[in-house]
DSSP file (Angstrom, degrees, kcal/mol; ACC not computed):
  #  RESIDUE AA STRUCTURE BP1 BP2  ACC     N-H-->O    O-->H-N    N-H-->O    O-->H-N    TCO  KAPPA ALPHA  PHI   PSI    X-CA   Y-CA   Z-CA
    1    1 A M              0   0    0      0, 0.0     3,-0.1     0, 0.0   106,-0.1   0.000 360.0 360.0 360.0 122.7    0.0    0.0    0.0
    2    2 A K    >   -     0   0    0      1,-0.1     3,-2.4     2,-0.1    14,-0.3  -0.341 360.0 -84.4 -69.9 153.2    1.6    3.3   -1.0
    3    3 A N  T 3  S+     0   0    0      1,-0.3    14,-0.2    12,-0.1    -1,-0.1  -0.370 118.3  10.7 -56.6 126.7    1.9    6.1    1.5
    4    4 A G  T 3  S+     0   0    0     12,-3.3     2,-0.4     1,-0.3    -1,-0.3   0.489  95.3 132.4  81.6   1.7   -1.4    8.0    1.5
    5    5 A H    <   -     0   0    0     -3,-2.4    11,-1.0    11,-0.2     2,-0.3  -0.725  48.1-139.2 -88.2 137.0   -3.2    5.4   -0.6
    6    6 A S  E     +A   15   0A   0     -2,-0.4   107,-1.9     9,-0.2     2,-0.3  -0.737  21.6 178.8-104.4 144.9   -6.6    4.4    0.9
    7    7 A K  E     -AB  14 112A   0      7,-2.4     7,-3.6    -2,-0.3     2,-0.6  -0.962  29.6-120.7-133.8 153.7   -8.3    1.0    1.2
    8    8 A W  E     -AB  13 111A   0    103,-3.1   103,-2.2    -2,-0.3     2,-0.5  -0.860  29.3-174.8 -95.2 125.9  -11.6   -0.1    2.6
    9    9 A V  E >   -A   12   0A   0      3,-3.1     3,-2.1    -2,-0.6   101,-0.1  -0.978  68.8 -30.2-126.5 117.0  -11.2   -2.6    5.4
   10   10 A V  T 3  S-     0   0    0    112,-0.6   113,-0.2    -2,-0.5    -1,-0.1   0.849 129.3 -41.5  37.2  50.2  -14.3   -4.1    7.0
   11   11 A G  T 3  S+     0   0    0    108,-0.3     2,-0.4     1,-0.2    -1,-0.3   0.406 118.7 105.6  90.5  -1.0  -16.3   -0.9    6.2
   12   12 A H  E <   -A    9   0A   0     -3,-2.1    -3,-3.1    18,-0.1     2,-0.7  -0.915  67.9-129.3-116.7 137.7  -13.7    1.6    7.2
   13   13 A K  E     -AC   8  29A   0     16,-2.6    16,-2.6    -2,-0.4     2,-0.5  -0.769  30.0-167.3 -85.7 118.9  -11.5    3.8    4.9
   14   14 A I  E     -AC   7  28A   0     -7,-3.6    -7,-2.4    -2,-0.7     2,-0.5  -0.930  11.8-174.1-114.1 124.8   -7.9    3.3    6.0
   15   15 A T  E     -AC   6  27A   0     12,-2.8    12,-2.8    -2,-0.5    -9,-0.2  -0.963  14.8-155.4-119.0 113.4   -5.1    5.6    4.7
   16   16 A T  E     - C   0  26A   0    -11,-1.0   -12,-3.3    -2,-0.5     2,-0.4  -0.514   4.4-159.4 -88.0 156.6   -1.7    4.5    5.8
   17   17 A H  E     - C   0  25A   0      8,-2.4     8,-0.8   -14,-0.2   -14,-0.1  -1.000  22.0-114.0-136.3 136.1    1.3    6.8    6.1
   18   18 A D        -     0   0    0     -2,-0.4     2,-0.3     6,-0.1     6,-0.1  -0.378  34.3-169.9 -66.8 145.3    5.0    5.8    6.2
   19   19 A T        -     0   0    0      2,-0.2    -1,-0.0     4,-0.1     6,-0.0  -0.941  28.4-147.0-133.0 156.7    6.9    6.5    9.4
   20   20 A T  S    S+     0   0    0     -2,-0.3     2,-0.1     2,-0.0    -1,-0.1   0.573  80.5  76.7 -95.8 -12.1   10.6    6.4   10.4
   21   21 A G  S    S-     0   0    0      2,-0.1     2,-1.4     1,-0.1    -2,-0.2  -0.273 101.7 -89.7 -89.7 179.5    9.8    5.1   13.9
   22   22 A N  S    S+     0   0    0     -2,-0.1     2,-0.3    77,-0.1    -1,-0.1  -0.390  97.1  81.4 -89.5  57.5    8.9    1.7   15.1
   23   23 A Y  S    S-     0   0    0     -2,-1.4     2,-0.4    76,-0.2    75,-0.2  -0.984  72.2-123.6-154.1 156.2    5.1    2.2   14.7
   24   24 A D  E     - D   0  97A   0     73,-3.1    73,-2.0    -2,-0.3     2,-0.4  -0.844  23.8-160.0-102.1 143.5    2.5    2.2   12.0
   25   25 A L  E     +CD  17  96A   0     -8,-0.8    -8,-2.4    -2,-0.4     2,-0.3  -0.988  16.2 164.3-128.0 130.5    0.3    5.3   11.4
   26   26 A A  E     -CD  16  95A   0     69,-2.4    69,-3.3    -2,-0.4     2,-0.5  -0.988  31.1-136.6-142.6 151.8   -3.1    5.3    9.7
   27   27 A V  E     -CD  15  94A   0    -12,-2.8   -12,-2.8    -2,-0.3     2,-0.5  -0.946  24.9-159.8-105.0 130.2   -6.0    7.7    9.3
   28   28 A I  E     -CD  14  93A   0     65,-2.7    65,-2.9    -2,-0.5     2,-0.5  -0.936   9.3-167.7-114.4 130.7   -9.3    5.9    9.6
   29   29 A E  E     -CD  13  92A   0    -16,-2.6   -16,-2.6    -2,-0.5    63,-0.2  -0.974   9.0-171.1-117.0 117.5  -12.6    7.3    8.3
   30   30 A T  E     - D   0  91A   0     61,-3.0    61,-2.6    -2,-0.5   -18,-0.1  -0.929  16.5-136.2-113.8 115.5  -15.7    5.5    9.6
   31   31 A P    >   -     0   0    0      0, 0.0     3,-1.1     0, 0.0    54,-0.2  -0.194  42.8 -76.4 -61.6 160.9  -19.1    6.3    8.1
   32   32 A G  T 3  S+     0   0    0     56,-0.5    56,-0.2     1,-0.2    54,-0.1  -0.253 114.7  16.0 -58.9 145.0  -22.0    6.7   10.4
   33   33 A K  T 3  S+     0   0    0     54,-1.4     2,-0.5    52,-1.0    -1,-0.2   0.726  90.7 137.7  65.1  25.6  -23.6    3.5   11.8
   34   34 A V  E <   -G   85   0B   0     -3,-1.1    51,-2.6    51,-0.5    -1,-0.2  -0.899  44.6-142.0-106.6 129.1  -20.6    1.3   10.9
   35   35 A K  E     -G   84   0B   0     -2,-0.5    49,-0.2    49,-0.2    51,-0.0  -0.448  15.5-126.5 -81.1 158.3  -19.3   -1.2   13.4
   36   36 A G        -     0   0    0     47,-2.1    -1,-0.1     1,-0.3    48,-0.1  -0.032  47.8 -56.1 -85.7-164.1  -15.6   -1.9   13.9
   37   37 A P  S    S-     0   0    0      0, 0.0    46,-0.3     0, 0.0    -1,-0.3  -0.207  72.9 -77.6 -68.5 167.3  -13.9   -5.3   13.7
   38   38 A P        -     0   0    0      0, 0.0    43,-0.1     0, 0.0   106,-0.1  -0.290  68.8 -76.6 -59.4 154.1  -15.0   -8.2   15.9
   39   39 A P  S    S+     0   0    0      0, 0.0   104,-3.1     0, 0.0     2,-0.3  -0.281  73.7 156.7 -53.1 136.4  -13.8   -7.9   19.5
   40   40 A H  E     -HI  81 142B   0     41,-2.1    41,-2.3   102,-0.3     2,-0.3  -0.951  34.4-137.4-155.5 169.0  -10.1   -8.8   19.6
   41   41 A T  E     - I   0 141B   0    100,-1.5   100,-2.9    -2,-0.3     2,-0.4  -0.874   9.7-144.7-126.4 164.1   -6.8   -8.6   21.3
   42   42 A H        -     0   0    0     -2,-0.3    36,-3.3    34,-0.2    37,-0.3  -0.999   2.6-160.8-124.7 132.1   -3.2   -8.1   20.2
   43   43 A Q  S    S+     0   0    0     -2,-0.4    -1,-0.1    34,-0.2    97,-0.1   0.828  90.9  22.8 -79.9 -31.5   -0.5   -9.8   22.1
   44   44 A S  S    S+     0   0    0     95,-0.2     2,-0.4    33,-0.1    -1,-0.1   0.669 103.5  88.5-109.5 -21.5    2.3   -7.6   20.8
   45   45 A Y        -     0   0    0     94,-0.3     2,-0.5    31,-0.1    -3,-0.2  -0.655  52.7-155.9 -94.8 135.9    0.8   -4.3   19.8
   46   46 A N  E     -E   98   0A   0     52,-3.2    52,-2.5    -2,-0.4     2,-0.4  -0.875  25.9-161.3 -90.3 136.5    0.1   -1.2   21.7
   47   47 A E  E     -EF  97  75A   0     28,-2.7    28,-3.8    -2,-0.5     2,-0.4  -0.979  12.5-175.6-128.7 135.7   -2.7    0.6   19.9
   48   48 A S  E     -EF  96  74A   0     48,-2.6    48,-2.5    -2,-0.4     2,-0.4  -0.974   4.5-166.9-130.0 144.7   -3.7    4.3   20.2
   49   49 A F  E     -EF  95  73A   0     24,-2.4    24,-2.4    -2,-0.4     2,-0.4  -0.995   2.2-169.9-129.5 136.4   -6.6    6.2   18.6
   50   50 A M  E     -EF  94  72A   0     44,-2.2    44,-2.6    -2,-0.4     2,-0.5  -0.992  21.7-135.1-124.4 122.9   -7.1    9.9   18.5
   51   51 A V  E     +E   93   0A   0     20,-2.4    19,-3.4    -2,-0.4    42,-0.3  -0.645  24.8 175.9 -78.5 125.0  -10.5   11.2   17.3
   52   52 A I  E     +     0   0A   0     40,-3.4     2,-0.3    -2,-0.5    41,-0.2   0.796  69.7   3.5 -95.5 -38.8  -10.0   14.1   14.8
   53   53 A D  E    S+E   92   0A   0     39,-1.7    39,-2.6    16,-0.1    -1,-0.4  -0.988 113.0   3.5-151.8 138.9  -13.6   14.6   13.9
   54   54 A G  S    S-     0   0    0     -2,-0.3    15,-0.6    37,-0.2     2,-0.3  -0.477  86.3 -66.6  88.3-159.4  -16.9   13.1   15.1
   55   55 A E  E     -J   68   0B   0     34,-0.2     2,-0.4    13,-0.2    32,-0.3  -0.981  36.3-166.4-135.4 146.2  -17.4   10.6   17.8
   56   56 A M  E     -J   67   0B   0     11,-2.3    11,-2.8    -2,-0.3     2,-0.6  -0.999  14.5-141.8-134.0 136.7  -16.4    7.0   18.2
   57   57 A Q  E     -JK  66  84B   0     27,-2.7    27,-2.5    -2,-0.4     2,-0.4  -0.863  20.4-162.3 -98.4 125.6  -17.6    4.5   20.8
   58   58 A F  E     -JK  65  83B   0      7,-3.6     7,-2.7    -2,-0.6     2,-0.6  -0.846  12.3-152.7-108.4 143.5  -15.0    2.1   22.1
   59   59 A F  E     +JK  64  82B   0     23,-2.5    23,-1.3    -2,-0.4     2,-0.5  -0.961  21.8 176.3-113.9 110.0  -15.5   -1.2   23.9
   60   60 A I  E >   -JK  63  81B   0      3,-2.7     3,-2.4    -2,-0.6    21,-0.2  -0.955  67.3 -32.0-123.8 112.6  -12.5   -1.8   26.1
   61   61 A D  T 3  S-     0   0    0     19,-3.3    -1,-0.1    -2,-0.5    20,-0.1   0.871 127.1 -43.4  45.3  46.4  -12.5   -4.9   28.4
   62   62 A G  T 3  S+     0   0    0      1,-0.3     2,-0.3    18,-0.2    -1,-0.3   0.333 117.3 110.6  87.6  -7.6  -16.3   -4.7   28.8
   63   63 A E  E <   -J   60   0B   0     -3,-2.4    -3,-2.7     2,-0.0     2,-0.5  -0.785  59.3-139.6-101.9 146.4  -16.5   -0.9   29.3
   64   64 A I  E     +J   59   0B   0     -2,-0.3     2,-0.4    -5,-0.2    -5,-0.2  -0.903  22.1 178.4-104.5 128.6  -18.0    1.5   26.8
   65   65 A K  E     -J   58   0B   0     -7,-2.7    -7,-3.6    -2,-0.5     2,-0.6  -0.997  15.2-153.9-130.4 129.6  -16.2    4.8   26.3
   66   66 A T  E     -J   57   0B   0     -2,-0.4     2,-0.4    -9,-0.2    -9,-0.2  -0.908  14.1-165.1-104.8 124.5  -17.3    7.5   23.8
   67   67 A L  E     -J   56   0B   0    -11,-2.8   -11,-2.3    -2,-0.6     2,-0.2  -0.875   2.9-166.7-111.1 140.8  -14.6    9.8   22.5
   68   68 A G  E >   -J   55   0B   0     -2,-0.4     3,-2.3   -13,-0.2   -17,-0.4  -0.547  47.6 -44.6-112.1-178.3  -15.0   13.1   20.7
   69   69 A A  T 3  S+     0   0    0    -15,-0.6   -17,-0.2     1,-0.3    -1,-0.2  -0.174 127.0  17.1 -51.8 131.2  -12.6   15.3   18.7
   70   70 A G  T 3  S+     0   0    0    -19,-3.4    -1,-0.3     1,-0.3     2,-0.3   0.291  96.5 121.5  89.7  -8.3   -9.3   15.7   20.4
   71   71 A E    <   -     0   0    0     -3,-2.3   -20,-2.4   -20,-0.2     2,-0.3  -0.632  44.3-158.3 -93.2 150.5   -9.7   12.8   22.7
   72   72 A V  E     -F   50   0A   0     -2,-0.3     2,-0.4   -22,-0.2   -22,-0.2  -0.926   9.0-166.8-127.6 145.3   -7.2    9.8   22.8
   73   73 A I  E     -F   49   0A   0    -24,-2.4   -24,-2.4    -2,-0.3     2,-0.4  -0.999   7.9-156.2-132.5 134.7   -7.4    6.2   24.0
   74   74 A D  E     -F   48   0A   0     -2,-0.4   -26,-0.2   -26,-0.2    -2,-0.0  -0.912   5.3-163.9-107.9 134.5   -4.5    3.9   24.5
   75   75 A I  E     -F   47   0A   0    -28,-3.8   -28,-2.7    -2,-0.4     3,-0.1  -0.944  10.0-151.3-122.7 108.8   -5.0    0.2   24.4
   76   76 A P    >   -     0   0    0      0, 0.0     3,-0.8     0, 0.0   -34,-0.2  -0.268  37.4 -75.0 -73.5 164.5   -2.2   -2.0   25.8
   77   77 A P  T 3  S+     0   0    0      0, 0.0   -34,-0.2     0, 0.0     3,-0.1  -0.151 116.2  26.7 -54.1 154.0   -1.5   -5.5   24.5
   78   78 A N  T 3  S+     0   0    0    -36,-3.3     2,-0.5     1,-0.2   -35,-0.1   0.716  87.3 133.4  64.0  25.4   -3.9   -8.3   25.6
   79   79 A T    <   -     0   0    0     -3,-0.8     2,-0.3   -37,-0.3    -1,-0.2  -0.930  57.5-129.0-107.8 121.9   -6.8   -5.9   26.0
   80   80 A L        +     0   0    0     -2,-0.5   -19,-3.3   -39,-0.1     2,-0.3  -0.526  48.1 150.2 -69.7 127.8  -10.1   -7.0   24.5
   81   81 A H  E     +HK  40  60B   0    -41,-2.3   -41,-2.1    -2,-0.3     2,-0.3  -0.990  23.2 156.9-156.2 160.1  -11.4   -4.1   22.3
   82   82 A T  E     - K   0  59B   0    -23,-1.3   -23,-2.5    -2,-0.3     2,-0.3  -0.910  22.8-141.1-163.8-175.3  -13.4   -2.9   19.3
   83   83 A F  E     - K   0  58B   0    -46,-0.3   -47,-2.1    -2,-0.3     2,-0.3  -0.968   8.1-165.3-153.1 165.6  -15.2    0.3   18.3
   84   84 A E  E     -GK  35  57B   0    -27,-2.5   -27,-2.7    -2,-0.3     2,-1.0  -0.971  24.0-133.1-157.1 137.9  -18.3    1.5   16.5
   85   85 A N  E     +G   34   0B   0    -51,-2.6   -52,-1.0    -2,-0.3   -51,-0.5  -0.822  29.0 173.9 -90.8 100.0  -19.5    4.8   15.0
   86   86 A V        +     0   0    0     -2,-1.0    -1,-0.2   -53,-0.2   -30,-0.1   0.578  52.9  83.4 -84.8  -9.4  -23.0    4.9   16.5
   87   87 A G  S    S-     0   0    0    -32,-0.3   -54,-1.4     2,-0.2   -53,-0.1  -0.140  85.3-117.0 -84.4-176.8  -23.6    8.4   15.1
   88   88 A D  S    S+     0   0    0    -56,-0.2   -56,-0.5   -55,-0.1     2,-0.2   0.617  87.8  75.9 -95.4 -16.6  -24.8    9.5   11.7
   89   89 A K  S    S-     0   0    0    -58,-0.2   -34,-0.2     1,-0.1    -2,-0.2  -0.615  91.2 -92.9-100.1 156.3  -21.7   11.4   10.7
   90   90 A V        -     0   0    0     -2,-0.2     2,-0.5   -59,-0.1    -1,-0.1  -0.392  36.3-148.2 -61.6 137.9  -18.3   10.2    9.5
   91   91 A C  E     -D   30   0A   0    -61,-2.6   -61,-3.0   -37,-0.1     2,-0.5  -0.948   7.5-157.1-110.1 132.7  -15.8    9.8   12.3
   92   92 A K  E     +DE  29  53A   0    -39,-2.6   -40,-3.4    -2,-0.5   -39,-1.7  -0.941  17.2 175.1-114.4 129.5  -12.1   10.5   11.5
   93   93 A L  E     -DE  28  51A   0    -65,-2.9   -65,-2.7    -2,-0.5     2,-0.5  -0.909  29.9-134.6-130.3 153.6   -9.4    8.9   13.7
   94   94 A I  E     -DE  27  50A   0    -44,-2.6   -44,-2.2    -2,-0.3     2,-0.4  -0.946  26.8-162.4-102.0 133.7   -5.6    8.6   13.8
   95   95 A N  E     -DE  26  49A   0    -69,-3.3   -69,-2.4    -2,-0.5     2,-0.4  -0.971   8.3-174.2-120.7 129.7   -4.5    5.1   14.6
   96   96 A I  E     -DE  25  48A   0    -48,-2.5   -48,-2.6    -2,-0.4     2,-0.4  -0.991   1.6-172.0-124.4 128.4   -1.0    4.2   15.8
   97   97 A D  E     -DE  24  47A   0    -73,-2.0   -73,-3.1    -2,-0.4   -50,-0.2  -0.980  21.1-130.9-118.6 130.9    0.2    0.6   16.3
   98   98 A S  E    S+ E   0  46A   0    -52,-2.5   -52,-3.2    -2,-0.4   -75,-0.2  -0.998  79.7  29.6-135.7 132.4    3.5   -0.1   18.0
   99   99 A P  S >  S-     0   0    0      0, 0.0     3,-0.5     0, 0.0   -76,-0.2   0.557 102.9 -97.8 -76.0 178.7    5.7   -1.8   17.1
  100  100 A K  T 3  S+     0   0    0    -77,-0.2    -2,-0.1     1,-0.2   -78,-0.1  -0.174  89.1  78.9 -58.2 153.3    5.5   -1.8   13.3
  101  101 A G  T >   +     0   0    0     -4,-0.1     3,-1.3    -3,-0.0     4,-0.3  -0.005  60.8  88.0 141.7 -32.0    3.7   -4.6   11.6
  102  102 A F  T X> S+     0   0    0     -3,-0.5     3,-1.8     1,-0.3     4,-0.9   0.732  73.0  79.1 -72.2 -19.2   -0.1   -4.3   11.8
  103  103 A R  H 3> S+     0   0    0      1,-0.3     4,-2.2     2,-0.2    -1,-0.3   0.824  81.6  69.1 -54.3 -30.8   -0.2   -2.2    8.6
  104  104 A G  H <> S+     0   0    0     -3,-1.3     4,-2.6     1,-0.2    -1,-0.3   0.824  92.0  58.3 -58.8 -32.1    0.2   -5.5    6.8
  105  105 A F  H <> S+     0   0    0     -3,-1.8     4,-2.8    -4,-0.3     5,-0.3   0.941 107.3  46.0 -62.2 -47.6   -3.4   -6.4    7.9
  106  106 A F  H  X S+     0   0    0     -4,-0.9     4,-1.5     1,-0.2    -2,-0.2   0.904 114.8  48.0 -62.3 -41.3   -4.8   -3.3    6.2
  107  107 A E  H  < S+     0   0    0     -4,-2.2    -2,-0.2     1,-0.2    -1,-0.2   0.915 117.6  40.4 -65.8 -43.3   -2.7   -4.0    3.1
  108  108 A E  H  < S+     0   0    0     -4,-2.6    -2,-0.2    -5,-0.2    -1,-0.2   0.882 123.9  35.3 -75.0 -40.3   -3.7   -7.6    2.9
  109  109 A M  H  < S+     0   0    0     -4,-2.8   -99,-0.3    -5,-0.2    -1,-0.2   0.607  96.8 103.2 -92.9 -13.2   -7.4   -7.3    3.8
  110  110 A G     <  -     0   0    0     -4,-1.5     2,-0.5    -5,-0.3  -101,-0.2  -0.313  59.9-141.4 -79.2 154.9   -8.3   -4.0    2.2
  111  111 A I  E     -B    8   0A   0   -103,-2.2  -103,-3.1     7,-0.1    11,-0.1  -0.964  36.1-106.7-110.4 124.6  -10.1   -3.2   -1.0
  112  112 A S  E >   -B    7   0A   0     -2,-0.5     3,-2.0  -105,-0.2  -105,-0.2  -0.203  18.7-130.9 -53.9 135.9   -8.7   -0.4   -3.0
  113  113 A E  T 3  S+     0   0    0   -107,-1.9     5,-0.2     1,-0.3    -1,-0.2   0.701 105.5  68.1 -61.4 -17.5  -10.8    2.8   -2.8
  114  114 A E  T 3  S+     0   0    0   -108,-0.3    -1,-0.3     2,-0.1     2,-0.2   0.650  80.4  95.8 -77.7 -15.5  -10.5    2.9   -6.6
  115  115 A E  S X  S-     0   0    0     -3,-2.0     3,-1.3     1,-0.1     4,-0.2  -0.485  89.7-100.4 -74.8 146.3  -12.7   -0.2   -7.0
  116  116 A T  T 3  S+     0   0    0      1,-0.3    -1,-0.1    -2,-0.2     5,-0.1  -0.456 105.8   2.7 -63.5 134.0  -16.4    0.2   -7.7
  117  117 A D  T 3> S+     0   0    0     -2,-0.2     4,-2.5    -4,-0.1    -1,-0.3   0.847  82.2 162.1  57.2  37.9  -18.4   -0.3   -4.5
  118  118 A A  H <>  +     0   0    0     -3,-1.3     4,-2.0    -5,-0.2  -107,-0.2   0.888  69.1  51.7 -58.2 -42.8  -15.2   -0.8   -2.5
  119  119 A Q  H  > S+     0   0    0      1,-0.2     4,-0.5     2,-0.2  -108,-0.3   0.943 112.0  45.8 -61.8 -45.8  -16.8   -0.2    0.9
  120  120 A M  H >4 S+     0   0    0      1,-0.2     3,-1.1     2,-0.2    -1,-0.2   0.893 111.4  52.4 -64.4 -39.4  -19.6   -2.7    0.2
  121  121 A K  H >< S+     0   0    0     -4,-2.5     3,-1.5     1,-0.2     6,-0.3   0.864 100.7  62.8 -62.2 -34.6  -17.0   -5.3   -1.0
  122  122 A S  H 3< S+     0   0    0     -4,-2.0  -112,-0.6     1,-0.3    -1,-0.2   0.658 109.2  40.3 -69.0 -14.1  -15.0   -4.8    2.2
  123  123 A V  T << S+     0   0    0     -3,-1.1    -1,-0.3    -4,-0.5    -2,-0.2   0.195  84.8 128.1-116.2  14.4  -17.9   -6.1    4.2
  124  124 A S  S <> S-     0   0    0     -3,-1.5     4,-2.7    -4,-0.1     5,-0.3  -0.353  73.8-111.0 -66.5 152.6  -19.0   -8.9    1.9
  125  125 A P  H  > S+     0   0    0      0, 0.0     4,-2.4     0, 0.0     5,-0.2   0.862 117.5  53.2 -54.4 -38.5  -19.3  -12.4    3.6
  126  126 A D  H  > S+     0   0    0      2,-0.2     4,-2.0     1,-0.2     5,-0.1   0.922 111.9  44.0 -63.9 -43.6  -16.3  -13.7    1.7
  127  127 A V  H  > S+     0   0    0     -6,-0.3     4,-2.5    -3,-0.2    -1,-0.2   0.915 113.0  51.0 -69.3 -42.6  -14.0  -10.8    2.8
  128  128 A V  H  X S+     0   0    0     -4,-2.7     4,-2.5     1,-0.2    -2,-0.2   0.910 110.5  49.9 -61.0 -41.4  -15.3  -11.0    6.4
  129  129 A Q  H  X S+     0   0    0     -4,-2.4     4,-2.6    -5,-0.3    -1,-0.2   0.901 109.3  51.7 -63.7 -40.0  -14.6  -14.7    6.5
  130  130 A K  H  X S+     0   0    0     -4,-2.0     4,-2.2     2,-0.2    -2,-0.2   0.909 109.6  50.2 -61.4 -42.2  -11.1  -14.1    5.1
  131  131 A V  H  X S+     0   0    0     -4,-2.5     4,-2.0     2,-0.2    -2,-0.2   0.942 111.8  47.5 -60.8 -47.9  -10.5  -11.5    7.9
  132  132 A I  H  < S+     0   0    0     -4,-2.5     4,-0.4     1,-0.2    -2,-0.2   0.909 115.8  44.4 -61.4 -42.9  -11.7  -13.9   10.5
  133  133 A Q  H  < S+     0   0    0     -4,-2.6    -1,-0.2     1,-0.2    -2,-0.2   0.810 122.4  36.4 -72.4 -30.1   -9.5  -16.8    9.2
  134  134 A S  H >< S+     0   0    0     -4,-2.2     3,-1.4    -5,-0.2     4,-0.4   0.600  89.1  93.3 -99.0 -13.5   -6.4  -14.6    8.7
  135  135 A A  G ><>S+     0   0    0     -4,-2.0     3,-2.3     1,-0.3     5,-1.6   0.853  79.4  57.9 -54.3 -44.2   -6.5  -12.2   11.6
  136  136 A A  G > 5S+     0   0    0     -4,-0.4     3,-1.7     1,-0.3    -1,-0.3   0.800  96.2  63.7 -61.1 -28.6   -4.3  -14.3   14.0
  137  137 A S  G < 5S+     0   0    0     -3,-1.4    -1,-0.3     1,-0.3    -2,-0.2   0.628 105.1  47.7 -70.8 -10.3   -1.5  -14.2   11.5
  138  138 A F  G < 5S-     0   0    0     -3,-2.3    -1,-0.3    -4,-0.4    -2,-0.2   0.070 125.9-101.4-111.2  20.3   -1.5  -10.4   12.1
  139  139 A D  T < 5S+     0   0    0     -3,-1.7     2,-0.5     1,-0.2   -94,-0.3   0.871  83.7 132.2  59.3  38.7   -1.6  -10.7   15.9
  140  140 A M      < -     0   0    0     -5,-1.6     2,-0.9   -98,-0.1   -98,-0.2  -0.938  39.1-167.2-119.5 105.3   -5.3  -10.0   15.9
  141  141 A H  E     -I   41   0B   0   -100,-2.9  -100,-1.5    -2,-0.5     2,-0.2  -0.816  11.3-147.5-104.3 103.0   -7.0  -12.6   18.1
  142  142 A I  E     -I   40   0B   0     -2,-0.9     2,-0.6  -102,-0.2  -102,-0.3  -0.455   8.4-162.6 -75.2 136.2  -10.7  -12.4   17.6
  143  143 A K              0   0    0   -104,-3.1    -1,-0.1    -2,-0.2    -2,-0.0  -0.899 360.0 360.0-120.1  97.5  -13.0  -13.3   20.5
  144  144 A M              0   0    0     -2,-0.6    -1,-0.1  -106,-0.1  -104,-0.1   0.425 360.0 360.0 -98.3 360.0  -16.5  -14.1   19.3
């Protein structure tokens, strides 16, 4: 995935950016009423989200937290989490995963924004099944 190139990943528009540090950086745009990935943990990754615009509801170890513009949440390894845009407006977030490596999930599972109906394709049953089957190889351990 080229720097600044966007893909749709399970209903979310993900734009990755190259970094010189040991972390991955992406901008996520989540349309209204779109759920995040299934609840999951990462054994190795620290994950942080900063809301740039809109609101996002996070589910962290059984607690619900709603974040608005300018607010940040840090998620340490082995923490069960997911998120959802429960509002009607697009929510824009910055996502940081440390150490580097999770960007590969976005590259592998994403549908290029240039494809027709890319967002809908990214949530098709075949793609969702591929995500579920492949997630663990990206240190994403789904808890259904």
